[in-house]
N, C-alpha and C positions, 0 to 999 in steps of 0.2 A: 443203337445196339439192341439186339434181340435177346430173348432168354436163352436161346440155343448158344449164342456167342459167349455166354457167361459160364459155359461148361456143364450145363444141365443135360440130362439124358433126354432122348426123344419121348419117352413115356411121360416124364414130368412136364416137358414143354407142351405136349399134347393136352394134358389135363389143364395146364394154365391157360392155353389158348381157348379151350372149350369153355373156360370160366369167363372169357371175355377180355383177357389181358394179353397184350402183344408187346408192349414196350415197358421195360423195367423202370421203376422209380429210382431217384438218386441213391436212396439208402440200399435198395436192392442191387444196384450196379456195383456198389462198393462192398456190401456185406457178403453177397453170395460167393464171389471169388475168394474173399478172405476166409470164410468158413470152410470152403472146399480145400483150402491148403492144410487144414487140420490143426491150426494153432488157436490159441485163445483170442477172444475179441471183446473189446469194450466199445459199444456203439450207442451213440446219442442221436435220437431223431424224434421230432415232434410226433404226437399222435396223429394218425391219418396219413402218414407218409408211406405206408406199405411195409413197415418193419416186420410184421408177422410173417409175411411171405419171405422177407429177407432172411429169416432163419429156418422156416419150415421147408423151403425148397432145397437148400443145400443139405439140411438134415436128412431128408428123404434120399437125396442123392448118395450121401455117404453111407447110410445104413443099407441101401439096396445094392451097393457095389462092393461091399466087403463082407466077409463071412462073420457070423456072430461068434463071440468068444465062448458062449455056452449054449449052443443050439438045442441040446437035449433038455435043458431046463426051461426053454422058452422064456428066458429072463428078460427083464426090462433093459433095453439098450440105450434109451434116451429119456431123460426126465426134464420136463418143462414146468417150472414153478411160476404161478401167477398170483396176484393179490386177491382177486375176487372171483366169485362163482361165474358171473357173466363173462368175464374175460377168459376164464378157463374153458368154458363151453365154446366160446368163439374161436379160441386157438385150436382146440381139438377138431372143430368143424373144418377149419382151414387145412389141418393135417389130412382129414378124410377126403376133402375136395381134391387136393393135389396128389393124393396117394392113390387115385382111382386106377391107374395102370401099373402101379408099383407093387401093391398088395402087401404092404407092411400092416401090422395090426396096431391099433391105438385104443386108448381108453381115457376117460376123464373122471376125476374124483374130486368132490368138494363137499363141504358141510351143508347142513340144513335139509338133507334128505337121508333116507334110510341107507345105512352103511352096508347092509347085507348084499344087495345086488352088486355093489361095487366090489365086495370081497369075492363074490362068485365070478365076476368078470375077470378079476386078476388071476384067479385060479386057472383060467383058460390059457393064460399067457399073453402078454402084449409086448410089442417092440417099443412103443412110444407111450409114455404116461404123462398126461397133463394133470396137474394137481394144485390145489391151494395148500399152504403149509400146514394148517391145523388138521385138516382131514388126513393128510398124508401121515402125520405123526400118529393119529388114531390108528391107522392101518398098520403102521410099523409096530406099535405097542401090542397089537393083536396078532402079530406074526403073519399078516396077510399080504405083505409086499416085500419083495426081494430087490434090494438096490445094489447088491454087491457086484453086479456086472454092467453097471451104467458106463457107457462110453462117452456120452455127451450130456452135459448139464447146461440148461438154459434158464437164466433168471430173466423173466419178462416183466417190464414195468418195475424194475428193481427199486427205483426211488419211492414208488407208492408202497411197496412192501415194507421198506424201512420206516416210512412215515406212519404206517399202520401198526408198527410195533412187532414185526415178524422176525427181527434179527435173531432172537434167541432160537426160534423154531428153525430158521434157515441154518444156523450153526449146528443144531442137532441133526439135521438131515445131512449136512456136509460130513459130519463125523462118521457116517456109515457108508459113504460112497468110496469107491476105489480111488486111491491117490492119483493114479495115472488116468486122466480123462481130459477131454476137451471142454473148456468152459466158455460160455457165451453170456455176456451181461448186456442187456438192453435197457435203456432208461430214457425217459423223455427229458429229464433235466440232470445236470451233473452237480450235485451238492458235495460238500466236504465229506458227508457220510458215505456217499456213493464211491468217492475216491478211496476212502479207507477200506470199504468192502472190496473194491477191485484190487487194491494192493495186496490184500490177504488171500484173495481167491484166484486171481489170474496170474499166469506165468508168461511174462514178456508178451503182453497182448498187442495185437494190432488195434489201432484206435480210429474210430470213424465218428465224425460229427457233421451231419449234413445241413444243419440249420444253425443260425446264430443262437448261442446259449440262452435259454429261457425266453426265446422269442415266440411270438404268436404267428400262426400261419398267415402269410401275406395275402392269400386269396380270400381271407375272411373279412367281411365288412363289419366293423365294430361300431356300436353306437350306444350312447347313454340317453335315456329318457328320464329326466327328473320328475318326481311325482310324490304326492303326500303318502305317508306310510299306509294309511287306511284306504287308499284308492288304487293300490297296485292291482288288485284282482279285476277292478273295473277297466283299468287301462289295458291289461293283458287281454281281456275279452274283446275290447274295442279293436286292438291291433289285429287279433286273429280274424275277426269278422270283416273289418274294413279293408284289410290287406289280403284277405282270402288265403291266409296261411293254412296249409292242409296237413303238414307234418311238423310238429313243434315239440322240441325237447326242452322242458322247463326245469330249472334247478332251484330247489328251496334249501334253506339252511337246516331245517329239522324235519323229522318224520311227521310230527303233528302238523307242521305247516304244509307238508305235501298233501296229507289227507284232507286238510281244511280247504286247500286250493282246489282239489278235485271236486269237492262238494260244491264250491262256489261256481266253478266252470260248468258243472252239470246244470245248475239253476239257470245258467245263461245259454243252455242248449248246445254246449260244446262237449263232445265226448272226450273223456279224460280218465286215466288210471294212474295210480301211484306205484312206484317201485322203490323200496327201501328195505332196511334190515329187518323190520318187524313183519314184513310180508312173507308168506310161505314161498318156498322155491317154486311150487306149482303156479302160484299167483304171479310171481315175478316173470316166470317163463312165458305165461299166457299174455301178460301185458306187453312184454317185449316182442313177442311174435305178432300180436295184432298191430303194434306200432310199426314194425318192419314191413308188414304186408299192406299197410295203408288203411286198414279198417278202423284204426284208432287215431284220432286227430292229434291228441296231446298226451304226451307221457311226462308225468311229473316225477322227478327223481331227486334223491339226496346224493351226496358226493360219492357214495358207494358205486354209483353207475357211471361216474365220470370216465373211468378207464375201460368199462366193459361193454359199451354200446358201439357197435360197428355197423353203420348203415350207409350204403353207397348213396351219395348225393343228398344227404340230410340237409334241407335248406335252412332251417331256423333253430337256433339255440337261444334260450332266454334265461338270463340270470334274474329270477324273481327276487332272490336275495343275493347280495354279493357274498362271496366266500370269505371266511375269516383269514385265510392264508392266500397270498397272491398266486402261489404256484397252482392252486386249484382252479383259478380263473383260466389259466392256460390249458389245463386238462379239460375243463368243461367246454370251452369254445372249440377245442380240437375235435369235438364230435361232428362238427360241420367242416366244410372245406377240405374234405378228405380226398386223397389220391388225385390232387390237382383240380378238383371241382371247386366251384365258388360256393360261398355260404354266408349267412348273416348271423351275427351274434349281437343280441340286444340285452342291455342291462337296465332294469328299473330301479332307480336309485333315489332313496328318500334322504332327508336331512341327517338321519342317524348314521348313514353309511359313508359320509364324506371322507372320513379318515381311511376307511377300507379302500375307497376308490383311489385316493392318493397313493396308497401303498401299491395297488395294482399297476397304476400308471408308471410309478417309479420302477417297478419290477420289469415291466415289458418295455420300458424306455421309450414311451410314446404317450401323447395325450389322445384320448378317445373323443371322437366327435360327439357333440351334445345336440340333441333335438328335443325341444319342448313340444308336446302334442297339444293341439288346440282343444280346449275343454278340460285339460288336465294340468293347467299351470299350477304349480305347487304354491302353497301359502308362503310368502316371503318372510313372514314373522314366526314361522314354525321353529320351535326349539328342539334341539337334538336330545334324544333320550338314550340311555344305555341299551345296547342290544342284548336281549336276554338269551343266553346260551343254554337252551333246555337240554337236560341230560336224562330225562325219563326214558326208560327203555334200553339204556346202555348202548354199547357199540352195535353197529349194524352189520348184517349179512353173514355172521359167522354161525348162526344157529345156536351156539352156546357161548357167545361172548366175543368171538373174534370175527371180523369181517372176512367172509369168504372161506373160513375154515370151519372146523368142528370142535375147537378146543376153547377152554376158558383161560388157560394159562399161556404164558409166553408172549403176551402182547400188552401194550399199554393202551388205555383209552386215549382218544384224541385230545382231550382237554389236559393231558399231561405234557403234550408237546409244546413247550413254551417257545414263544417267538421273541426275538430281540426288539428293543425299542427302536423306533425309526425317527430320525431327525425331521423337523418340520421343513418342508420344501421352501424354496425361495419364492419370490413374488413376481416372477417373470410374467408378462402379459400373455393372455390366452386368446387365441383366435377362435371364434365361433359365430355361426350364423343364427344362433338361437338366442332367446332372452337370457338374462343373467341367471345363474344357478340360484336355487332357493336359498334364502338366507344371506345372499351375497349382493350388496349394492352394485349396480351396474358400474363398470369401469374399474373395479377393484382388482382385476387380474385373477391370479390363482385363488382357488377357494381357501378360506381360512379353516383352521381346526375348529370344529364346532364347540360351543361352550359346554363344559362338563365332560367332554370326551377324554378318554384315557390317553396318556402320552405314548403308550405302547400299543401294538396291535393286539386285538382281542385274542385270547388263546383259542386254539382249535377246539371245537366242541366234540362231544362223543357220539354225535348222531351218525348213523350209517345210512 
């Protein structure tokens, strides 16, 4: 099936074709016709499946083929909310790319940068506004944005917005929107919170879920490399050099850890930059730009970047630290294996992280292959230590407290998001071609809970 067969205009199909796409992805084949019908939609698709085009293409089609309700005001006709600055910029870039021959106007607003240029842009009038919730509320309070004529509302990465504590901000935005509008909710995972939001927002929605719930992209090769906690940076440098990795996205647990790793990689003659909430927007934009164009070999990021980095054919994602919440593992590795391409996700796991790994494998419903790297065999007598969840610096990315927005109110820090205790898994034997895991005698099957480890998952930290 072609894009033209989905009901898109020649102008939009031309822009899509020029961008190098000819065959719609599964989410696009289902979402585009559903959106064009004009009804509400609840769509679930993993990151990297093309869902941004799944809503931007029909959005452009709808707005370009029907008259504006208030053309004299040049009012905003479509509002797209995203959780982070990077994702907001990425979505608005997609709007401009596919809008090449349609000529609708668009703008993006987010925190961490001067608000005045954004206010000036809005005064000129825009058809499509992409925004993070916090900065949008700032603009609303200053009377700089008019949302009374919005025809289509899109919540992108809705699960991430809820996880980051934006529900109060979202409700404040909803309160000023016209009651009669089309609502589209896109989410990588369907939690109970997402279902509750959908029940209150959507009116008899069509429902699309193109991948098994909470699954990881099948084209991503996943692997665990056991290593001692104090040798992770050495192993990472070894892998990058020995395997000639040229574009590597590395996730750390904290901002301090990201900065520290960049310094250590630099000493190993590996070019690296960090992207996290304490970095200025200019620094984050520069690092991401250099990484995308290939001039930067390694980008070290905290979870604020997990949903906002969209790079075609990104070959390698590394979990330098395992995430505290299993869902974030799916979002992290979803940066590779995008749009049907293959990718590799590697996790460097020390004895302290065994319980986190068990939670991840339970969540994705599969065991991850283990490979011990020669020269980095971990100490079998190493004892687990509590993972320190640093909170210095507050939440990331929001400029004034909230990730991706510009406000300090309306969101919770991530360490307030409590996770339920998880039962200890059974002792079914585990197949692996590698030596036994650190701290586990050979032949003991599934890894045991490390001594002194908490019975519940660690709480999500507040690092951005």
